C-alpha positions as CSV (number, residue, x, y, z in Angstrom):
1,M,0.0,0.0,0.0
2,R,1.1,3.6,-0.7
3,E,1.5,6.2,2.0
4,I,-0.1,9.6,1.5
5,E,1.5,12.8,2.9
6,C,-0.4,16.0,3.8
7,R,1.0,19.2,5.1
8,T,-0.7,22.0,7.0
9,G,-1.7,25.0,5.0
10,D,-4.4,27.7,5.3
11,W,-7.2,27.6,7.9
12,L,-9.6,25.8,5.6
13,Y,-7.2,23.1,4.7
14,N,-6.1,22.7,8.3
15,A,-9.7,22.3,9.3
16,G,-9.9,19.5,6.7
17,I,-6.8,17.8,8.1
18,N,-8.2,18.0,11.6
19,G,-11.5,16.5,10.3
20,L,-9.6,13.7,8.5
21,V,-7.8,12.8,11.8
22,N,-11.2,12.8,13.6
23,I,-12.7,10.5,11.0
24,V,-10.1,7.8,10.7
25,G,-8.8,8.1,14.2
26,K,-5.5,9.6,15.4
27,E,-4.2,6.1,16.1
28,N,-4.4,5.3,12.4
29,V,-2.2,8.1,11.1
30,R,1.4,9.2,11.7
31,I,2.0,12.8,12.6
32,E,5.4,14.5,12.3
33,G,5.2,18.2,13.2
34,Q,3.3,19.9,10.3
35,R,3.0,16.7,8.3
36,L,0.4,13.9,8.3
37,F,0.9,10.5,6.9
38,F,-1.6,7.7,6.3
39,D,-1.9,4.6,4.3
40,T,-4.2,4.3,1.3
41,A,-5.8,1.3,3.0
42,L,-7.7,3.8,5.1
43,L,-9.6,4.8,2.0
44,D,-11.2,1.4,1.9
45,G,-14.6,2.0,3.5
46,F,-13.7,5.7,4.1
47,E,-17.3,6.7,3.4
48,E,-18.5,4.5,6.3
49,S,-16.0,6.1,8.7
50,Y,-17.0,9.5,7.4
51,F,-20.7,9.2,8.4
52,A,-19.9,7.1,11.5
53,Y,-17.9,10.0,12.9
54,F,-20.7,12.6,12.5
55,I,-23.3,10.2,13.8
56,K,-21.3,9.4,16.9
57,A,-20.3,13.0,17.6
58,Y,-23.7,14.6,17.1
59,E,-25.9,11.6,18.0
60,K,-28.0,13.2,20.7
61,T,-28.6,16.3,18.7
62,L,-30.1,14.4,15.7
63,S,-33.8,14.1,14.8
64,W,-33.2,10.4,14.5
65,Y,-32.2,10.3,18.1
66,K,-35.4,12.2,19.1
67,I,-37.4,9.4,17.5
68,I,-35.7,6.4,19.1
69,S,-35.0,8.0,22.5
70,Y,-38.7,7.8,23.5
71,K,-38.4,4.0,23.7
72,E,-36.8,4.3,27.1
73,E,-39.9,6.0,28.6
74,M,-42.1,3.4,27.0
75,E,-40.2,0.6,28.6
76,R,-40.3,2.3,32.0
77,H,-44.1,2.6,31.9
78,R,-44.4,-1.0,30.8
79,E,-42.2,-2.3,33.5
80,A,-44.3,-0.4,36.1
81,D,-47.5,-1.8,34.4
82,F,-48.4,1.9,33.8
83,S,-48.9,2.6,37.4
84,D,-46.7,5.7,37.0
85,F,-48.4,6.9,33.9
86,D,-50.0,10.3,34.7
87,E,-51.3,13.3,32.9
88,L,-47.8,14.7,32.3
89,S,-46.8,11.3,30.7
90,L,-49.8,11.7,28.5
91,D,-48.8,15.2,27.5
92,R,-45.3,13.9,26.6
93,L,-46.7,11.1,24.6
94,N,-49.0,13.3,22.5
95,D,-46.2,15.9,22.0
96,Y,-43.9,13.1,20.8
97,I,-46.6,11.8,18.4
98,A,-47.3,15.2,16.9
99,N,-43.9,16.9,16.9
100,V,-41.5,14.1,16.5
101,A,-42.9,10.8,15.1
102,K,-45.5,12.2,12.6
103,Y,-43.3,15.2,11.8
104,Y,-40.1,13.4,10.9
105,L,-41.6,10.3,9.4
106,K,-42.9,12.4,6.5
107,S,-39.7,14.3,6.1
108,K,-38.5,14.2,2.4
109,S,-34.9,13.3,3.4
110,Y,-36.2,10.4,5.5
111,V,-38.6,9.2,2.8
112,S,-35.9,9.0,0.2
113,A,-33.9,6.6,2.6
114,Y,-36.8,4.2,3.4
115,P,-36.3,1.9,0.4
116,L,-32.6,1.5,1.4
117,I,-33.6,0.3,4.9
118,D,-36.6,-2.0,4.0
119,A,-38.6,-1.5,0.8
120,T,-41.4,-3.6,2.2
121,K,-42.2,-1.1,5.0
122,D,-44.1,2.2,4.7
123,P,-43.2,4.5,7.6
124,V,-45.1,7.4,5.9
125,E,-48.3,5.4,6.3
126,W,-47.3,4.6,9.9
127,G,-47.1,8.3,10.6
128,K,-50.5,9.0,9.1
129,N,-52.1,6.3,11.3
130,L,-50.7,7.8,14.5
131,T,-53.2,9.9,16.5
132,K,-53.1,11.7,19.8
133,V,-54.4,9.8,22.8
134,G,-56.8,10.7,25.6
135,Q,-58.3,13.9,24.3
136,L,-60.5,15.0,27.2
137,K,-63.8,16.7,26.7
138,K,-65.0,19.5,28.9
139,K,-65.6,18.5,32.5
140,E,-63.8,15.2,32.0
141,T,-60.8,14.5,34.1
142,F,-57.7,12.3,33.6
143,K,-58.5,10.3,36.7
144,E,-62.0,9.5,35.5
145,K,-60.8,8.4,32.0
146,R,-57.5,6.9,33.1
147,A,-58.4,3.2,32.5
148,E,-59.6,3.9,29.0
149,I,-56.7,6.2,28.3
150,I,-54.2,3.5,29.4
151,Q,-55.7,1.0,27.0
152,N,-55.4,3.4,24.1
153,V,-51.8,4.2,25.2
154,K,-50.9,0.5,25.1
155,Q,-52.3,0.3,21.5
156,V,-50.3,3.3,20.4
157,Y,-47.2,1.9,22.0
158,V,-47.5,-1.1,19.7
159,Q,-47.6,1.3,16.7
160,L,-44.6,3.2,18.1
161,D,-42.7,-0.1,18.6
162,E,-42.8,-0.6,14.9
163,V,-41.7,2.9,14.1
164,I,-38.8,2.9,16.6
165,D,-37.6,-0.6,15.8
166,F,-37.4,0.4,12.1
167,C,-35.4,3.6,12.9
168,Q,-33.2,1.9,15.5
169,S,-32.3,-1.1,13.2
170,Q,-28.7,-1.2,11.9
171,K,-29.8,0.1,8.5
172,G,-32.2,2.5,10.0
173,K,-29.5,4.2,12.1
174,K,-27.0,4.0,9.1
175,Y,-29.3,6.0,6.7
176,L,-31.6,8.0,8.8
177,A,-28.9,9.3,11.2
178,A,-26.8,10.0,8.1
179,K,-29.6,12.1,6.6
180,S,-29.8,14.1,9.9
181,V,-26.1,14.9,9.9
182,I,-26.1,15.8,6.2
183,Y,-28.5,18.7,6.7
184,T,-27.6,19.8,10.2
185,V,-23.8,19.4,10.2
186,I,-22.1,18.6,6.8
187,K,-24.1,21.2,4.9
188,N,-22.5,23.9,7.0
189,G,-19.1,23.1,5.4
190,W,-19.9,22.3,1.7
191,N,-22.9,22.0,-0.6
192,G,-23.9,21.4,-4.2
193,V,-22.1,18.2,-5.0
194,S,-22.5,14.5,-4.2
195,F,-25.5,13.8,-1.9
196,L,-26.0,17.6,-1.5
197,H,-26.5,18.1,-5.2
198,Q,-30.2,18.8,-5.9
199,Q,-30.3,16.5,-9.0
200,T,-28.1,13.6,-7.8
201,K,-29.3,10.3,-9.2
202,E,-27.6,8.2,-6.5
203,K,-30.1,7.4,-3.7
204,D,-27.4,5.9,-1.3
205,C,-25.5,8.8,0.3
206,Y,-22.6,6.5,1.2
207,I,-22.1,5.4,-2.4
208,D,-22.6,9.0,-3.6
209,Y,-19.9,10.2,-1.3
210,R,-17.5,7.5,-2.4
211,K,-18.0,8.2,-6.1
212,T,-17.5,11.9,-5.6
213,F,-14.6,12.0,-3.2
214,V,-12.9,8.6,-2.6
215,D,-12.8,6.8,-6.0
216,P,-11.2,9.8,-7.8
217,V,-8.3,9.6,-5.3
218,L,-7.6,6.0,-6.0
219,E,-7.8,6.6,-9.7
220,H,-5.4,9.6,-9.4
221,L,-2.9,7.5,-7.5
222,E,-2.7,5.0,-10.4
223,M,-2.2,7.8,-13.1
224,N,1.1,8.5,-14.8
225,L,1.5,12.2,-14.3
226,E,5.0,12.8,-15.7
227,K,3.6,14.9,-18.5
228,A,1.0,16.7,-16.4
229,K,0.7,20.4,-17.3
230,F,-1.1,21.5,-14.2
231,N,-0.5,21.6,-10.4
232,C,-2.9,21.5,-7.4
233,I,-3.2,25.0,-6.0
234,T,-3.2,23.5,-2.5
235,C,-0.4,20.9,-2.4
236,N,1.3,21.6,-5.7
237,E,1.0,18.0,-6.8
238,P,0.8,17.5,-10.6
239,I,-2.8,17.0,-11.9
240,K,-4.0,15.9,-15.3
241,N,-6.6,18.7,-15.8
242,T,-8.4,21.6,-14.0
243,D,-11.8,19.9,-13.7
244,L,-11.7,19.7,-9.9
245,N,-12.1,23.0,-8.0
246,L,-13.4,24.3,-4.7
247,R,-16.7,25.8,-5.7
248,F,-18.5,23.3,-3.5
249,M,-17.0,24.9,-0.3
250,N,-19.4,27.3,1.4
251,E,-18.5,31.0,1.4
252,T,-14.8,30.4,0.4
253,A,-14.8,29.6,-3.3
254,F,-16.5,30.4,-6.6
255,D,-17.6,28.8,-9.9
256,T,-14.5,29.1,-12.0
257,A,-16.5,28.2,-15.2
258,R,-19.0,31.1,-14.7
259,K,-16.8,33.7,-13.0
260,T,-13.6,33.8,-15.0
261,S,-13.1,37.4,-14.1
262,H,-12.1,36.2,-10.6
263,V,-8.9,34.6,-11.9
264,W,-5.8,36.2,-13.5
265,D,-6.2,37.1,-17.1
266,F,-9.5,35.1,-17.2
267,N,-7.5,31.8,-17.3
268,N,-8.5,29.4,-14.6
269,D,-5.6,28.0,-12.6
270,I,-7.6,27.3,-9.4
271,A,-7.8,23.5,-9.4
272,V,-7.1,20.9,-6.8
273,C,-6.1,17.3,-6.8
274,P,-8.6,14.6,-5.7
275,M,-6.7,14.0,-2.4
276,C,-7.1,17.7,-1.5
277,K,-10.7,17.7,-2.5
278,L,-11.2,14.7,-0.2
279,I,-9.6,16.6,2.7
280,Y,-11.7,19.7,2.0
281,S,-14.8,17.4,2.3
282,C,-13.7,16.7,5.8
283,V,-13.9,20.4,6.9
284,P,-17.3,19.9,8.7
285,A,-15.6,17.2,10.8
286,G,-12.8,19.7,11.6
287,F,-15.2,22.3,12.9
288,T,-17.5,21.8,15.9
289,Y,-21.1,23.0,15.4
290,V,-23.8,23.9,17.9
291,Y,-27.2,25.5,17.1
292,G,-26.0,26.4,13.6
293,N,-22.8,28.0,14.8
294,G,-19.3,26.5,14.3
295,I,-15.8,27.0,15.6
296,F,-12.3,26.0,14.6
297,I,-9.1,27.0,16.2
298,N,-6.3,27.3,13.6
299,D,-3.4,26.6,15.9
300,S,-1.2,25.5,13.0
301,I,2.2,25.2,14.5
302,Y,1.9,21.4,14.8
303,I,-0.9,19.0,13.8
304,D,-0.8,17.4,17.3
305,T,-1.7,20.7,19.0
306,L,-4.1,21.6,16.2
307,H,-6.0,18.4,16.9
308,A,-5.7,18.5,20.7
309,V,-7.1,22.0,21.2
310,N,-10.0,21.5,18.8
311,K,-10.8,18.2,20.5
312,K,-11.0,20.0,23.8
313,V,-13.4,22.6,22.3
314,H,-15.5,19.8,20.7
315,N,-15.8,17.9,24.0
316,E,-16.6,21.1,26.0
317,I,-19.4,22.0,23.6
318,L,-21.0,18.6,22.9
319,Y,-20.5,16.7,26.1
320,H,-19.5,18.8,29.1
321,N,-22.4,21.2,28.7
322,S,-25.3,18.9,28.0
323,T,-27.4,20.2,30.9
324,D,-26.9,23.8,30.1
325,N,-29.1,26.1,28.2
326,P,-28.3,27.1,24.6
327,T,-27.0,30.5,25.6
328,S,-24.3,29.1,27.9
329,T,-23.4,26.3,25.6
330,S,-21.6,28.5,23.3
331,P,-18.5,28.1,21.1
332,Y,-17.0,31.1,22.9
333,R,-17.2,29.4,26.3
334,A,-15.7,26.2,25.0
335,L,-12.9,28.1,23.3
336,I,-11.9,29.9,26.5
337,E,-12.3,26.7,28.7
338,A,-10.1,24.7,26.3
339,I,-7.3,27.3,25.9
340,T,-7.1,28.6,29.5
341,N,-7.0,25.1,31.0
342,Q,-3.3,25.0,31.8
343,T,-3.5,21.9,34.0
344,E,-4.4,19.6,31.1
345,D,-1.8,20.8,28.6
346,K,1.9,21.4,28.8
347,R,1.7,24.1,26.2
348,H,0.7,27.6,27.5
349,Y,-0.3,29.0,24.1
350,E,2.2,31.9,24.5
351,L,4.4,31.2,21.4
352,A,2.2,32.9,18.9
353,D,-1.2,34.4,18.3
354,I,-4.0,32.0,17.4
355,Q,-6.5,32.3,14.6
356,V,-10.1,31.6,15.6
357,V,-12.5,30.8,12.8
358,R,-16.2,31.1,13.6
359,Y,-19.1,30.0,11.4
360,E,-22.1,32.2,12.1
361,N,-25.2,33.1,10.1
362,E,-23.9,31.0,7.2
363,T,-20.7,33.0,6.9
364,Y,-17.1,32.8,8.3
365,R,-15.8,35.3,10.8
366,F,-12.2,35.6,11.9
367,N,-10.5,36.7,15.1
368,I,-6.9,36.6,16.2
369,L,-6.7,35.4,19.8
370,S,-3.6,37.3,20.9
371,K,-1.2,36.5,23.7
372,R,-2.7,39.6,25.4
373,A,-6.2,38.3,25.2
374,L,-5.1,34.9,26.5
375,K,-3.6,36.5,29.5
376,I,-6.8,38.5,30.2
377,F,-8.9,35.3,29.9
378,R,-6.6,33.4,32.3
379,E,-6.6,36.3,34.9
380,S,-10.4,36.6,34.6
381,K,-11.3,32.9,34.7
382,G,-13.3,33.2,37.9
383,E,-15.2,36.2,36.7
384,L,-16.0,34.6,33.4
385,K,-17.3,31.5,35.2
386,A,-19.5,33.7,37.3
387,I,-21.3,35.3,34.3
388,Q,-21.8,32.1,32.2
389,K,-25.5,31.9,32.7
390,C,-26.2,35.7,32.9
391,G,-28.1,37.4,30.1
392,L,-30.7,39.9,29.0
393,K,-33.2,40.3,26.2
394,E,-33.8,43.4,24.0
395,G,-37.0,42.6,22.0
396,K,-36.3,39.3,20.2
397,L,-32.5,39.6,20.7
398,S,-31.0,37.6,23.5
399,I,-27.6,38.7,24.8
400,N,-25.4,36.3,26.9
401,F,-22.9,38.0,29.2
402,Y,-20.2,35.4,28.5
403,Q,-20.5,35.5,24.8
404,E,-20.7,39.3,24.5
405,T,-17.7,39.7,26.9
406,V,-15.4,37.3,25.0
407,R,-16.5,38.8,21.6
408,R,-15.5,42.3,22.7
409,L,-12.2,41.3,24.2
410,M,-11.3,39.3,21.1
411,N,-12.0,42.4,19.1
412,N,-9.9,44.4,21.5
413,E,-12.9,46.5,22.8
414,N,-13.4,47.5,26.4
415,L,-16.6,46.7,28.2
416,F,-17.7,50.2,29.4
417,T,-20.7,50.5,27.1
418,F,-21.9,47.0,28.0
419,I,-21.4,47.7,31.7
420,H,-23.4,50.9,31.4
421,K,-26.2,49.1,29.6
422,T,-26.5,46.3,32.2
423,M,-26.4,48.7,35.1
424,Y,-29.0,51.0,33.6
425,L,-31.4,48.2,32.7
426,K,-31.1,46.7,36.2
427,L,-31.6,50.1,38.0
428,T,-34.7,50.9,35.9
429,N,-36.2,47.5,36.6
430,V,-36.5,46.4,33.0
431,S,-37.9,42.9,32.6
432,D,-35.9,40.0,31.1
433,T,-32.6,40.8,32.9
434,Y,-31.2,37.6,34.3
435,Y,-28.4,38.9,36.5
436,H,-27.7,40.9,39.6
437,M,-25.4,43.8,40.4
438,G,-22.6,41.4,41.5
439,H,-22.4,40.2,37.9
440,V,-22.0,43.7,36.7
441,G,-19.1,43.9,39.2
442,A,-17.6,40.8,37.5
443,L,-17.8,42.6,34.2
444,L,-16.0,45.6,35.7
445,S,-13.3,43.3,37.1
446,I,-12.7,41.7,33.7
447,N,-12.6,45.1,32.1
448,T,-10.0,46.3,34.6
449,N,-7.8,43.4,33.6
450,F,-8.2,44.3,30.0
451,L,-7.4,48.0,30.6
452,K,-4.3,47.1,32.6
453,E,-3.1,44.7,29.9
454,I,-3.3,47.4,27.2
455,E,-1.7,49.9,29.6
456,A,-4.7,52.2,29.4
457,M,-5.1,52.2,33.2
458,T,-2.3,51.2,35.6
459,D,-3.3,53.0,38.9
460,I,-6.3,50.9,39.8
461,S,-5.9,47.6,41.7
462,K,-8.6,45.0,42.6
463,G,-8.1,45.9,46.2
464,L,-8.9,49.5,45.4
465,I,-12.0,48.5,43.5
466,L,-13.2,46.5,46.5
467,R,-12.6,49.5,48.7
468,I,-14.6,51.8,46.3
469,N,-17.4,49.2,46.3
470,K,-17.4,49.1,50.1
471,C,-17.7,52.9,50.2
472,G,-20.6,52.8,47.8
473,R,-22.4,50.4,50.1
474,E,-21.8,52.6,53.1
475,F,-23.0,55.6,51.1
476,K,-26.3,53.9,50.4
477,K,-26.9,53.1,54.0
478,V,-27.0,56.8,55.0
479,Y,-28.2,58.4,51.8
480,P,-32.0,59.1,51.7
481,E,-33.7,56.3,49.8
482,N,-36.1,58.7,48.1
483,K,-33.2,60.7,46.6
484,L,-31.3,57.6,45.4
485,G,-33.1,57.2,42.1
486,G,-32.2,60.8,41.0
487,F,-28.6,60.3,42.3
488,N,-28.3,57.1,40.2
489,Y,-29.6,58.7,37.0
490,K,-27.3,61.8,37.3
491,I,-24.2,59.8,38.1
492,L,-24.7,57.3,35.3
493,N,-25.3,60.0,32.8
494,A,-22.1,61.9,33.9
495,I,-20.1,58.7,33.6
496,K,-21.5,57.8,30.2
497,T,-20.8,61.3,28.8
498,N,-17.3,61.5,30.3
499,N,-18.3,64.6,32.2
500,R,-15.9,64.5,35.2
501,D,-16.9,68.0,36.4
502,A,-20.5,67.0,36.7
503,F,-19.6,63.7,38.4
504,L,-17.5,65.4,41.0
505,D,-20.1,68.1,41.6
506,I,-22.8,65.5,42.3
507,I,-20.4,63.5,44.6
508,L,-19.4,66.7,46.4
509,N,-23.0,67.8,46.9
510,S,-24.1,64.4,48.1
511,Y,-21.3,63.9,50.7
512,S,-21.8,67.5,51.8
513,Y,-25.5,66.7,52.3
514,L,-24.4,63.8,54.5
515,N,-21.8,66.0,56.3
516,E,-19.2,63.3,55.4
517,P,-15.7,63.7,53.9
518,I,-15.2,62.7,50.3
519,P,-13.1,59.5,49.9
520,D,-9.7,60.2,48.5
521,F,-10.0,57.8,45.6
522,F,-12.4,60.2,43.8
523,L,-9.3,62.3,43.0
524,K,-8.3,59.5,40.6
525,V,-11.2,60.4,38.3
526,I,-9.2,63.3,36.9
527,T,-6.4,60.9,35.7
528,N,-7.9,59.7,32.4
529,D,-11.2,58.5,31.0
530,E,-10.6,54.8,31.7
531,T,-9.8,55.4,35.4
532,F,-12.8,57.8,35.7
533,K,-15.2,55.3,34.4
534,T,-13.8,52.4,36.4
535,V,-14.0,54.4,39.7
536,G,-17.5,55.6,38.8
537,Y,-18.9,52.2,37.9
538,A,-17.2,50.5,40.9
539,F,-18.8,53.1,43.3
540,M,-22.2,52.6,41.6
541,V,-22.0,48.8,41.9
542,G,-21.5,49.3,45.6
543,V,-24.4,51.8,45.9
544,N,-26.7,49.4,44.2
545,G,-25.3,46.0,45.0
546,A,-22.1,44.2,46.0
547,L,-19.2,42.4,44.3
548,E,-19.8,39.4,46.5
549,N,-22.4,36.7,45.8
550,N,-21.8,36.5,42.1
551,E,-21.7,32.8,41.7
552,N,-25.2,32.0,40.5
553,G,-26.3,34.0,37.4
554,G,-29.1,33.7,35.0
555,N,-31.8,32.7,37.5
556,K,-35.2,34.2,36.9
557,D,-35.6,34.9,40.6
558,E,-32.8,37.4,40.2
559,K,-34.7,39.7,37.8
């Protein structure tokens, strides 16, 4: 057998290499720095390994899993002889029938796969025959009709047995789960060819993939290319013609036949070899996707570290956060958790800046995760953990504290406008704010780390912030409650507009009213804008809350 060598390249190719390693298994390849070697024997049945990886990685997110997972509840009720079957159980059953079984059984992608599983069965008809159970009339109660309902449930369970057994069979999982990953995962990376071509004639997606991506590689390896006139634009290997290109890759390539103006002198030289095309088809396996968003860390110094850090992100997103809500299970959180976890990795990610590629709203977005940002994230690890579940809503837009904070820091932006918004919304008792003032204090602490790192503010320590916060709490105890609303409004407005004179006037008048001396830290507000805002917001957090007790965020009882 022949050994194939691949080298790291740009971010898209590196994502493909990472995906290839995920698909065939790291134990089946040889890695030497920036080079990857594998035997052509791995291409035998590669299409099976390709889909098997996606199905295993995303199993519990698939519509196929939604269908078969209800079997566990059915068996539990049967073992208890339905003694534990109550009105909530009935609601779950009817919801499953209407929104899972009937809905997915008639899905076009599923229907096209049924003949490949068992041509003698008609799941579409099974779905049509399924009906809700125990629809109570007015004045009827579940308790009164329970015996009759249980009998109907037993009959429906028999129907569902047939549906679930069909989907859970070896071929059922092979094809239906594959259909799920095609449209929820693979389609994020590429489209328009093989099983994602609208007019493909091949019904079996496994065969279609092999014909499109694997067989051409084997044919290419047998060719005599001594007289080849062209070269692969990715690996520079000789190729016979320019028929293969990257137009199937989403948002990164173009149709070279229709848009010749995109190439030099209208002569297309953007062609790839079959091996590189196969690697590019593995890009979806190199990314990690959740709720339509994807992430890939292009740490391209060595393939070992490239694979290791992306594996950590993958595990953090898909496995470690299975009980969290969608806002906290974000690629941003997984990224920071993976990279700042020093105890699990000997490398400290300080040798070079790291490129982070995000797939959002069907387009790619790029950030450079600098050494400076990495240091800020490490120093703010506790504060970042505290705000994981915090968020707010503005109309239909949901904003998660963690995601917004990391996004701004990666873009080298301070958090002052976000801090002001969160504080203002909380003080004006706006609904749909899932945090307390302690979490605003955590944002302020993170922002202080950022300002110190960029050397915009060097005269404020965490100890001083705690002192300022304490003075704010003491101020609130003696200041008239009926005047506090106006005080908050005027102070926040002065901070937002950088009006230090107005800020000091309000502070001076307020402390004079209380016949108290002004704390000396207020003299720091004249230093610069960053110090002024930090002192001002730290004082206001103390006036309206505390920096302590910021562990539990995002609970509705903290509105």
